[in-house]
N, C-alpha and C positions, 0 to 999 in steps of 0.2 A: 735570304734577303736580309740586308742590314737596315732594318727599319729605323734604327737610331740615326744613322748617317743621312738617310733620306730626309727625315723630318728636321734634323739639326741644320742641314744645308738650307732648307726652305725657310726656317726660322731666322737664320743668319741674314738671309736676303730680304725678309719682309717685316720683321717684328721690332724694329728699332723704336717705334713709337707706341707699341702695344702695352697695355696693362697686363698684369700677371693673369687675370681672368681670361683675357684674349688669348694668351699663349697656351694656357691649359685647354681652352676650348678648341684651339687650332690642332693641338696634338690629338684631342678626342676625335675631331672631325677626320683628320687624315688617317688615323689608325683604322677608323671604320671604313674609309674608302680603299685603303691598301689591303685590308684583311676581309675575310668572309666568314659568316657563321657556318660552322660545320654541320651539314645536313644529316650526317650520321647520328648526331645527338637526338634529332627528332624522329628519324625514320628507322633506326636500327633497333632490333629486339635483343641484341647481344649485350647483356649487362656487363660482361667483362670488358668489352670494348668501351662502353660508357665510362666505366671506372678508370680505364687507362686515359681516356680523353680528359676526364675531370682532374686527374692527378698529374697530367703531363707538365714537365718542366719546360721552360722557354728561355731563349737567349736572344735578346733584342739586337745583338750584333751579328747573329747568324740564325735567322728563323728557317727551319727546315720545311715549314708548311705554312701557307697563308690562311689555312682554315683554323678557326678557333671556336671555343665555346666560352661561356661566361668566365670560367676560372682562368683559362689561359689568356683571354683578353685582359682580364683584370691584372694579372701579373705583368703582362706586357705594358699596359698603360701606367701602372704604378712604377715600374722600372724606368720607363721613358721619362716621366716627369721628374723622378728623383735624380736621374743622371743629367737631365737638361737644366733643371731649375734650382738645384740645391744652393747655389750661390746667388740666386736671383732675389732681389728685394721683394718681399711679400710672400714668398713660398716658404713653408715650414717643413712639412713631411707628408708622405702619402702611404696609405696602407691598403691591402686587399682585405675586404670584409666579407664574412659569410652570414647566411641566414639559416633559419631552422630547416629549410628545405635545401637540396643540393644546388645552391646558387651563390655566386660571388659577384662583387662589384668593387669599385675603388673609391675610397674616401680620402679627400685632400684637405689638409689643414693649412690655413694661411696665418701669417704672423699677426694679423689684426684680430685673430680669434674666430674668424669665419670658417665655415666648413662647406665643402662642395662634394656631393655624391655624384659619381659618374657611373651610370648603370644602363647600358644600351639594350638590355634584354628583359626588363621587368615592365610589363604592361605596354611594351612598344617593341619595335625592332629598328633601332637607329642605324644598323648596318644598311638596311634598305633605304631609310630616310636620307642618310648622308650621300648615297649614290644617286638619289633622284631629286635633290634640292628641296626636300621637305623640312619642316620645322623639326629640330631634334628635341625629343621629349625625355631623354634619359638623364638630364642634368637637374639636380636639386641643390639650391644654394641656401645656406642658413647663416644668419649672424648670431650674436650672443643669445638673443631671446626669441626671435621670430624668423620665419622664412622670408627672404627678400621677395620683391616683386620680380619673380623669375622671368616672365615673358618680356618685360621692359628691359631688364639688365641683359638678358641673353640676346634679344633682338639687336640692341645697340652693339654688343660685342661681336655678333656675327657680321654686322655691317663693317666693322673695323677690320675684320680679318678677310673680308671679301667673299663671304659665303652668302650668295643670293638665294633667299628662301622663296620658293614658288609653290605655295600651298593652294593656289587658286586655279591654275590653268587647266588641269588635266581632263582629258577625255570628253571633249565636246561631242564627239561622235556617239559615245555611250549615252550621254544625256539625250541626244536625239533618238536613239534606239529605244530607250526606256519610255519615252513619251508616246511611242507608237502602240496601237492596239494589237492584242494577240501576239506580243513579242515572245519569242521562244527562248529557252535557256541557251540554245546554240547561238542565237542571234547575239545575246549578251556576251557570251564567251568570245565569239568572233570579233565583236566590237572592242572588247578589252585587249585582245591580242593585236588587233590592227593599230590601236592608238598608242600602245606602250612601247617606248624605246627601252628594250631590256638588254642592250649590248653591254652594260656595266654590271649586270646582276648575275649571280649564280642561281642554281636551281631553287633552293629554298627561298632566296630573296625574291625571285620572280613570282613564285606562288604566293608568298606573303603580300607582295605588292598588288597582285591581282585582287586579292581579298580586300586589301586596304582601300583600293580605288572604288570597288563596288560598294563597300560599306559607306564611303564618303557620300555616295549618291542616294543610298537607300536605307542606311542604318542597320543593314543585315549582312550576313556573310553569304558566300556563294553556295554553301551547302543547302540553303533554303531552296535554291533552284535545282537541287539534285546534282550540282557540280562538285566533284570530289577529286582529290589528288592521291593516287595510289602509287607508293614506292615499289619499284621492281627490283630493288637492290641498290647498290652503291651507284649514285649519279644518273639514274634513269627514273622517270615517273610517267605514269599514264593519267591523263585527264579524262575523267568519266562523267557522263551525264546519265543518271539513273541506271548505273551499271553498264552502260554502253560505252565502249572505248571510242574517244573522239580525237585526241591528240596524244602523241608520244613526245616526251621531253628527254633530251639527253645533254648532260653537262660534260664538256671536254675542255680541260685547261681553264676552268672557271667561267666558260662561256656556254650559254644554253642554245641548243638548236631545237626547233619545234617542227614536228611533222604531222600532217593529217593522216589519220588511219583510215 
């Protein structure tokens, strides 16, 4: 996949009146929609594989896999904005940054001295959020001395680029189920799977989204109900309730199929 050409074409068609912040945010959004977080990073016990994934080189003109982790995504995003915006008023330079743990993100510097961190996988999963029209939480904006009012700046920017945030609507059926007496864990799981459109999500994104939506209503994760996700190897997962197998999930070509057991 030539992700550079895909996004460049879209920017050429849409971005004539956008600010540099809007353009950077659009590339962030589209990269998260076009790519998926590699579930092997979370589920595999193979340390050699994890080392290979973390150190993998990428080519934005010819990506051989749309699955990424923090390091490969950061390289892709940094290369994209550098190639797209080096001659753009307002953009200065972008770097991949690392933390003390094995984690990487991208830091963008603007001509006016402002700095923007793009980090889709620290304390959030913006791969999931970008595919389900939720507020993106992996963007941090700084000026010379203080953090800007991120929510206001970002909300206005998202409106300009046409990203409609829908943090309110989800799962009316789940709310109804949770208000019933003697609701079972199976009832909650069935309500989640019934209401969610997971056609755009891969395996790890779907399971993250299930947890996100349950937590939105209750403040807790699904494991409180005994609901757990057990990896069976590459691209398959069993959903269990108190060690009883309930659903089988299988990812084929980045699409998930769910079967009752």
